[in-house]
C-alpha positions in Angstrom: -183.3 143.1 4.2 -184.0 146.2 2.5 -183.5 147.3 -1.1 -180.5 149.2 -0.4 -179.0 146.3 1.3 -178.4 145.0 -2.6 -178.1 148.0 -4.2 -175.5 148.9 -6.9 -175.7 152.6 -7.4 -175.1 154.5 -10.5 -174.4 158.1 -9.7 -175.6 161.3 -12.0 -174.4 164.6 -12.2 -177.6 166.1 -14.0 -176.4 169.5 -15.0 -173.0 168.1 -16.2 -174.3 164.9 -17.9 -177.0 166.9 -20.1 -174.6 169.8 -20.9 -176.6 172.5 -19.1 -175.5 176.0 -19.0 -173.3 177.0 -16.1 -175.6 180.0 -15.2 -179.4 179.8 -14.6 -181.0 182.7 -15.9 -184.5 181.5 -14.3 -186.2 181.4 -18.0 -188.7 178.9 -19.3 -188.0 175.2 -18.6 -185.4 173.1 -20.8 -186.4 169.8 -20.9 -182.7 168.5 -20.7 -183.6 165.8 -18.0 -185.7 164.0 -20.7 -182.5 163.2 -22.6 -181.4 161.0 -19.4 -184.3 158.6 -20.1 -182.3 156.4 -22.7 -179.7 156.1 -20.0 -181.9 154.1 -17.6 -181.8 150.9 -20.1 -178.0 151.5 -20.0 -177.7 151.4 -16.3 -180.0 148.6 -16.0 -177.7 146.5 -18.6 -174.3 147.4 -16.5 -176.0 145.9 -13.6 -176.7 148.7 -11.5 -180.2 148.9 -9.8 -180.5 152.2 -7.9 -179.4 156.1 -9.0 -178.2 158.7 -7.1 -178.8 161.8 -9.2 -178.2 165.5 -8.1 -178.3 168.3 -7.3 -181.7 168.7 -9.1 -183.3 171.6 -7.8 -183.6 175.3 -8.7 -180.2 177.1 -8.4 -178.1 179.9 -9.7 -175.0 177.9 -10.8 -173.5 174.5 -9.9 -176.7 173.4 -8.1 -175.6 173.7 -4.6 -176.9 177.1 -3.8 -180.6 176.1 -3.9 -183.1 178.7 -4.8 -186.2 176.6 -4.6 -186.5 173.0 -3.1 -189.6 172.2 -4.6 -189.0 173.2 -8.1 -186.5 171.4 -10.7 -183.8 173.2 -11.8 -185.3 175.3 -14.8 -182.0 174.0 -16.8 -183.3 170.5 -16.5 -186.9 171.0 -17.0 -189.8 171.1 -14.9 -191.4 168.9 -12.1 -193.4 166.5 -14.3 -190.0 166.0 -16.1 -188.6 164.6 -12.8 -191.7 162.6 -12.1 -191.7 160.8 -15.2 -188.0 160.0 -14.7 -188.4 158.4 -11.3 -191.4 156.7 -12.8 -189.5 155.2 -15.6 -186.7 154.0 -13.3 -189.4 152.4 -10.9 -190.8 150.7 -13.8 -187.3 149.3 -14.7 -187.1 148.1 -10.9 -184.6 150.9 -10.3 -184.3 152.9 -7.3 -183.9 156.6 -6.9 -182.4 158.9 -4.4 -182.1 162.9 -4.8 -179.1 165.0 -3.4 -180.6 167.1 -0.4 -178.5 170.2 0.1 -179.7 171.3 3.5 -176.8 172.5 5.2 -176.9 175.9 3.4 -178.9 177.8 0.7 -178.0 180.0 -2.2 -178.7 183.7 -1.9 -181.5 183.5 -4.2 -183.4 181.4 -1.7 -186.6 183.3 -0.4 -185.8 183.6 3.2 -182.1 184.9 2.8 -183.9 187.5 -0.2 -186.3 188.7 2.8 -183.5 189.2 5.1 -182.0 191.4 2.5 -185.0 193.3 2.1 -186.2 193.8 5.6 -183.0 193.4 7.5 -183.6 193.1 11.3 -187.3 193.3 10.6 -187.2 189.9 8.7 -189.1 187.0 10.4 -186.1 185.0 8.9 -183.3 186.4 10.6 -182.9 183.4 12.6 -183.1 180.8 9.7 -179.5 181.5 9.0 -176.4 181.2 11.1 -174.9 184.2 13.0 -176.8 186.9 10.9 -174.7 190.3 12.0 -176.3 193.2 10.8 -172.9 195.0 12.3 -170.9 193.6 9.4 -170.7 193.5 5.4 -169.5 191.1 3.1 -168.2 190.8 -0.6 -171.6 191.3 -2.0 -172.2 194.8 0.1 -175.2 193.5 2.0 -174.6 195.4 5.2 -174.7 192.4 7.2 -172.6 189.1 7.4 -173.6 185.5 8.0 -171.9 181.9 8.4 -171.4 180.0 5.2 -170.0 176.9 3.9 -166.3 176.6 3.1 -165.8 180.0 3.5 -168.0 180.8 0.3 -170.9 183.6 1.0 -172.7 182.2 -1.9 -173.7 179.4 0.2 -175.5 180.7 3.1 -175.4 178.4 6.3 -178.8 177.4 7.6 -179.6 177.3 11.3 -180.8 173.9 11.8 -181.5 174.4 15.4 -184.3 176.7 14.7 -187.5 174.6 14.9 -189.0 176.7 11.9 -185.9 175.6 9.6 -186.2 171.7 10.7 -190.0 171.7 10.0 -189.5 173.3 6.7 -186.7 170.7 5.7 -188.8 168.0 6.7 -191.8 169.4 4.7 -189.3 169.2 1.8 -188.7 165.6 2.2 -192.4 164.7 2.5 -193.0 167.0 -0.1 -190.3 165.1 -2.7 -191.9 161.7 -1.5 -195.5 162.7 -2.7 -194.7 164.7 -5.5 -191.9 162.5 -7.4 -191.9 159.1 -5.1 -188.2 159.4 -4.5 -186.5 156.3 -2.7 -184.2 158.1 -0.3 -181.8 161.2 0.0 -178.0 161.7 -0.1 -177.1 164.7 2.7 -174.9 166.8 1.3 -172.0 168.1 3.8 -173.3 165.8 6.5 -170.2 166.0 8.6 -171.2 169.6 9.4 -175.1 169.0 9.7 -176.5 169.3 13.2 -177.1 165.6 14.9 -180.5 166.7 16.2 -181.3 167.9 12.6 -180.2 164.5 11.3 -182.4 162.7 14.0 -185.5 164.7 12.7 -184.7 163.4 9.2 -184.4 160.2 10.2 -187.8 160.3 12.1 -189.4 161.7 8.9 -187.5 159.1 6.9 -189.4 156.2 8.8 -192.7 157.9 8.4 -192.7 158.8 4.5 -191.9 155.5 3.0 -190.9 152.0 3.9 -187.2 151.5 3.4 -186.6 155.4 2.7 -182.7 155.5 2.8 -180.5 158.2 4.2 -177.0 158.5 3.2 -174.7 161.2 4.2 -171.6 162.8 2.7 -169.0 162.2 5.4 -165.1 162.6 4.8 -163.3 161.8 8.1 -163.8 160.6 11.5 -165.8 157.8 13.2 -168.5 156.8 10.7 -170.6 155.3 13.5 -171.4 158.7 14.8 -173.7 159.2 12.1 -174.3 155.6 10.8 -176.7 154.2 13.5 -180.7 153.7 14.2 -181.0 157.4 15.2 -179.4 159.1 12.6 -178.4 158.1 9.0 -178.3 154.5 7.3 -175.0 154.9 5.5 -172.4 157.8 4.8 -169.9 157.9 2.1 -166.8 155.9 2.6 -163.9 158.4 1.8 -161.4 156.1 3.9 -161.8 153.2 1.6 -162.0 155.5 -1.6 -158.5 156.8 -0.8 -157.3 153.2 -0.2 -158.4 151.9 -3.1 -156.4 153.8 -5.4 -153.4 154.6 -3.5 -153.1 150.8 -2.5 -152.7 149.8 -5.9 -150.3 152.6 -7.1 -148.2 151.8 -4.4 -148.6 148.2 -4.7 -149.8 148.2 -1.2 -152.7 145.8 -0.6 -151.9 146.4 3.2 -153.3 149.7 3.2 -156.8 148.4 1.7 -156.9 145.4 4.0 -156.2 147.6 7.1 -159.0 150.0 6.0 -161.3 147.3 5.4 -160.6 145.8 8.8 -160.7 149.3 10.6 -164.1 150.0 9.5 -165.4 146.3 9.7 -164.8 146.7 13.4 -166.3 150.1 13.5 -169.2 148.6 12.5 -169.1 146.0 15.1 -167.7 143.4 12.8 -171.5 143.1 11.3 -171.9 143.8 7.6 -175.4 144.1 7.9 -175.8 146.8 10.3 -173.0 149.3 8.9 -172.8 149.3 5.4 -171.1 152.3 3.8 -171.4 153.8 0.4 -168.4 152.9 -1.4 -166.9 154.4 -4.5 -163.8 155.0 -6.7 -164.8 158.4 -8.1 -167.7 160.9 -8.1 -168.5 164.6 -9.0 -165.9 166.0 -6.6 -162.8 163.8 -7.2 -160.4 163.0 -10.0 -161.7 160.0 -12.3 -160.2 156.8 -11.0 -158.9 155.9 -14.7 -156.9 159.4 -14.3 -155.7 158.2 -11.0 -154.3 155.0 -11.6 -150.7 155.0 -12.4 -151.1 151.5 -14.2 -154.4 151.8 -16.0 -154.8 147.9 -16.1 -155.5 148.2 -12.2 -159.0 149.2 -13.1 -159.7 145.8 -12.9 -158.6 144.9 -9.3 -160.0 148.4 -8.0 -163.4 147.6 -9.1 -163.5 143.9 -8.3 -162.7 145.5 -4.9 -165.5 147.9 -5.2 -167.9 145.3 -6.1 -166.9 142.7 -3.5 -165.9 144.5 -0.1 -168.6 145.1 2.4 -170.6 148.1 1.6 -172.6 149.4 -1.1 -171.0 150.2 -4.3 -171.4 153.1 -6.6 -170.2 153.7 -10.2 -169.9 157.4 -11.3 -171.4 158.1 -14.6 -169.0 157.6 -17.4 -166.4 155.9 -15.6 -167.7 152.4 -17.0 -166.1 153.6 -20.2 -163.0 154.4 -19.1 -163.0 158.1 -19.5 -160.5 160.5 -17.9 -161.1 163.5 -15.5 -158.9 165.8 -13.9 -159.4 168.2 -11.2 -158.8 171.7 -11.9 -157.9 174.8 -9.9 -161.0 176.9 -10.1 -163.5 174.4 -11.7 -164.8 171.0 -11.7 -166.2 170.8 -14.9 -163.7 168.1 -16.3 -164.8 165.7 -13.6 -168.9 166.7 -14.6 -168.6 166.5 -18.6 -171.8 166.2 -21.0 -171.6 162.7 -22.7 -173.9 161.4 -25.7 -175.1 158.0 -25.2 -175.1 157.5 -28.7 -171.3 157.5 -28.8 -171.0 154.6 -26.3 -173.9 152.6 -27.5 -171.7 149.5 -28.7 -169.6 149.8 -25.6 -171.0 146.4 -23.9 -169.5 144.6 -26.8 -166.6 147.0 -27.9 -165.3 148.4 -24.6 -163.8 145.9 -22.2 -164.0 148.5 -19.2 -167.9 148.6 -19.8 -168.0 144.7 -20.3 -166.2 144.4 -17.0 -168.2 146.5 -15.2 -171.7 144.8 -16.0 -169.9 141.6 -15.3 -169.3 142.6 -11.7 -172.8 144.0 -11.6 -174.1 140.8 -12.7 -172.0 138.8 -10.2 -172.9 141.0 -7.6 -176.7 140.8 -7.8 -176.6 136.9 -8.1 -174.6 136.4 -4.9 -176.4 137.2 -1.6 -172.8 136.7 0.2 -171.6 139.9 -1.7 -174.4 141.9 0.0 -174.9 140.2 3.4 -171.9 138.1 3.8 -169.1 138.5 6.4 -165.7 139.5 5.7 -162.5 137.0 6.2 -159.1 137.8 5.4 -157.5 134.7 3.6 -154.3 136.0 2.0 -152.6 139.5 2.3 -149.2 140.5 0.6 -148.0 143.8 -0.8 -149.2 142.8 -4.3 -151.9 140.1 -3.7 -155.0 139.8 -1.8 -157.5 137.4 -1.2 -160.9 137.1 1.2 -164.0 135.4 1.5 -167.5 136.6 2.0 -169.7 134.0 3.6 -173.6 134.0 4.1 -175.8 131.1 4.9 -173.7 128.6 3.8 -172.4 130.4 0.5 -168.7 131.2 0.6 -167.4 133.6 -2.1 -163.7 133.8 -2.5 -162.0 136.9 -4.2 -158.6 137.3 -5.4 -156.7 140.1 -6.8 -153.6 141.0 -8.1 -151.6 144.1 -8.9 -148.4 142.7 -9.9 -147.3 142.4 -13.6 -146.8 138.7 -13.1 -149.3 135.9 -12.6 -149.7 134.6 -9.3 -150.8 131.2 -7.8 -152.7 131.0 -4.7 -154.1 128.1 -2.4 -156.9 129.3 -0.1 -159.4 127.8 2.1 -162.9 127.5 0.2 -166.4 126.6 1.5 -168.6 123.5 1.2 -169.2 123.4 -2.5 -167.1 120.8 -4.7 -166.3 123.2 -7.2 -165.9 127.1 -7.7 -166.3 128.8 -11.1 -164.9 132.2 -12.0 -167.3 134.9 -12.5 -165.1 136.8 -14.9 -163.1 133.9 -16.6 -165.6 131.2 -16.5 -162.7 128.6 -15.1 -163.5 126.1 -13.0 -161.4 124.6 -10.1 -162.0 121.5 -7.9 -162.1 122.1 -3.8 -159.6 119.3 -2.8 -158.7 119.0 1.0 -161.0 122.0 1.7 -158.9 124.3 -0.5 -159.0 125.9 -4.0 -155.8 126.4 -6.0 -156.2 129.2 -8.4 -154.0 131.5 -10.8 -154.5 135.0 -10.6 -153.8 137.1 -13.7 -151.3 139.9 -13.8 -152.8 143.2 -12.8 -156.3 141.3 -12.6 -158.6 139.3 -10.1 -161.4 136.9 -10.0 -164.6 136.4 -7.9 -164.8 132.6 -7.3 -168.2 131.5 -7.0 -169.2 128.4 -5.4 -171.1 126.0 -8.2 -174.0 124.1 -6.5 -177.2 122.6 -7.9 -179.2 125.8 -7.9 -176.6 127.9 -9.4 -175.1 125.3 -12.0 -177.1 126.5 -15.0 -176.3 130.2 -14.1 -172.6 129.9 -13.7 -172.3 127.2 -16.7 -172.1 130.1 -19.6 -169.7 132.7 -18.4 -168.4 134.9 -21.2 -164.7 135.6 -20.2 -164.4 139.3 -19.4 -160.6 140.7 -19.9 -159.6 144.3 -19.8 -158.0 145.9 -22.8 -156.5 149.3 -22.0 -156.5 150.5 -25.2 -160.3 150.1 -25.0 -160.8 153.0 -22.5 -162.6 156.2 -24.1 -160.3 158.1 -26.1 -161.5 161.4 -25.0 -159.6 163.2 -22.1 -162.3 165.3 -20.9 -160.0 167.9 -19.1 -158.2 168.4 -22.1 -161.4 169.0 -24.5 -162.9 172.3 -24.7 -166.2 171.9 -22.8 -169.4 172.0 -25.1 -171.6 174.8 -25.4 -174.1 174.9 -22.3 -171.6 172.3 -20.2 -171.1 173.3 -16.3 -167.9 174.9 -15.6 -167.0 177.2 -12.5 -170.1 178.4 -10.7 -172.1 181.4 -11.6 -173.6 183.7 -9.7 -176.3 186.1 -10.7 -174.8 188.8 -13.1 -175.0 191.5 -10.4 -173.1 189.5 -7.8 -169.7 188.6 -7.8 -168.6 184.7 -8.4 -166.9 182.9 -5.7 -163.1 181.6 -6.3 -164.3 177.7 -6.6 -167.0 175.6 -6.9 -168.6 174.0 -4.0 -167.5 170.7 -3.3 -167.7 169.5 0.5 -165.5 166.6 -0.4 -163.5 167.8 -3.0 -159.7 166.5 -2.9 -157.2 169.2 -1.9 -155.4 171.5 -4.9 -152.2 170.2 -4.0 -152.2 166.6 -5.5 -150.5 163.8 -3.9 -147.9 161.8 -6.3 -150.9 159.3 -6.9 -153.0 162.2 -8.2 -150.6 163.6 -10.5 -149.0 160.7 -12.0 -149.8 160.6 -15.7 -148.0 157.6 -17.0 -147.1 154.0 -15.7 -143.6 154.5 -16.4 -143.2 157.7 -14.2 -141.8 156.7 -11.0 -144.1 157.9 -8.1 -142.4 161.0 -6.3 -143.2 159.7 -2.6 -140.5 156.9 -3.4 -137.6 159.6 -2.8 -139.3 160.7 0.4 -138.4 159.0 3.7 -141.1 157.6 5.7 -140.1 159.6 8.6 -141.0 162.6 6.6 -144.2 161.3 5.6 -145.3 160.7 9.1 -144.0 164.2 9.9 -146.2 165.7 7.5 -149.2 163.8 8.9 -148.3 164.7 12.3 -148.2 168.4 11.4 -151.3 168.4 9.9 -152.8 166.6 13.1 -151.4 169.1 15.3 -152.7 172.0 13.1 -156.2 170.7 13.4 -156.0 170.5 17.0 -154.6 174.1 17.3 -157.4 175.2 15.4 -160.1 173.2 17.5 -158.4 174.7 20.4 -159.0 178.0 19.4 -162.6 177.4 18.4 -163.6 176.1 22.0 -163.1 173.0 24.2 -161.5 169.9 22.8 -163.1 166.7 23.8 -161.0 163.5 24.1 -163.2 161.9 21.3 -162.3 164.9 19.0 -158.6 164.3 19.6 -159.0 160.4 18.9 -161.0 161.5 15.7 -157.7 163.6 14.6 -155.0 161.2 15.7 -156.9 158.2 14.3 -156.9 160.0 10.7 -153.7 159.2 9.3 -154.5 160.4 5.7 -153.0 163.2 4.2 -155.9 164.2 1.7 -158.4 163.8 4.3 -156.2 166.0 7.0 -155.8 168.9 4.2 -159.7 168.7 3.8 -160.3 169.2 7.3 -157.9 172.1 7.7 -159.8 173.7 4.7 -163.4 173.1 6.3 -162.4 175.5 9.1 -163.1 179.0 8.3 
């Protein structure tokens, strides 16, 4: 049992939250990171015990075009500020992981600048992939190179070069010795070299007990990345998609099928295959924006906190704020927020109260962190399962219908259960509990034992009130001065068309993404299932055709494509090809 097995993450995009300028002038440090110190107590109060923060290090724009891996971005402050931030988190028993952007650097990185200056004579010419001095690019460098996502602002590192591998491994060691960081989220892990990730795992095992490596991966067999030799966890984009569309479509079968497939992918072992679960992040639209029925915020988050995996909350979503993806900017997904505007959120905002109650419940039940998964009831609009660990059986019920629903479900050995959100108690009769699940809501039923009776005796009922959502729609509000927007390069260089976002949703939205009101009928209801299947098949064929042009296609590669039946993921896959 490691700290990350019981982690509840709070995800911060610091350049956005602090309202930093979108362009870095590389001037004197502005100590904006210090403004996040009061957030640590807030994060603790809502039940989170770990923070994923990044990108943090010197860059020219949105943070993913790294200039210096060993220097805090001057728009956020200096290295002492970052040391203090991590130390303050540790004092409050909160772990911290950084964003590790190791697939590519920015054009201002020392190795790339040396190539621009010395060309063929640069000792760093092999630090990047396919540098070709017979080509050119939009910057008129007189050479070309591989990049990430088609953006030459993001220059792809040659991770097979031993010098690059050694350099990045030393960066990880530096982050531990300098800042005492507890782990790293690897950006664009789905395109990182596997031997490179194995080297990082070796360093992780060396630098600190329980140092955690989590990778950004969208599609494919997650077990390729999550194993004893590479990473501890990856981003669970498959569940992310299922959670919002399964509720929007009143289709809990999609969620349960996804959970079952992922559970089997991890050999039906909840403790050896813990994925990083989320409902929104800095690359995708806010969950409150995505939901057709805003009351579904409750069942979505109950599932986030109780299904197998490690839950993560994106900053601001605990207040019910909105954020829509824009064509050329992710600024609305990464807003500047003032914590003083939400100082009474725990008592006045039922979204925040719900999230805090879920955090407390998760922390007091080992079964929700370590328990197995057993499906108990599955219908289009109702879903129940249990998590079982060392004699403790927690029962979870959710309902996305507009009417209450009564369930009779098998229970554990306790004589009585209590609802963690409602405080309602039910007796176990003939091995079952009979519970009423409120409309567009849910409950976590905890067994009452001699050890837990006092803890569970004074539950304050939590009910979501949609009108409590933060009134500001971030996407419709002018960005504050110094708020991040589209990526900017140094003034002498042209800007790319869009921000770095290796997990960004496609510009063409699905009906669930674009729905703006509960009364609007989803567009997909007018489209036949045959047509939907045809779209998926067409995307799969397109991916295989591109793969065949790029080289041999193995049976495993074909299986990865044909097993991926999610429209958004397939579109992102196609976009990832250059």
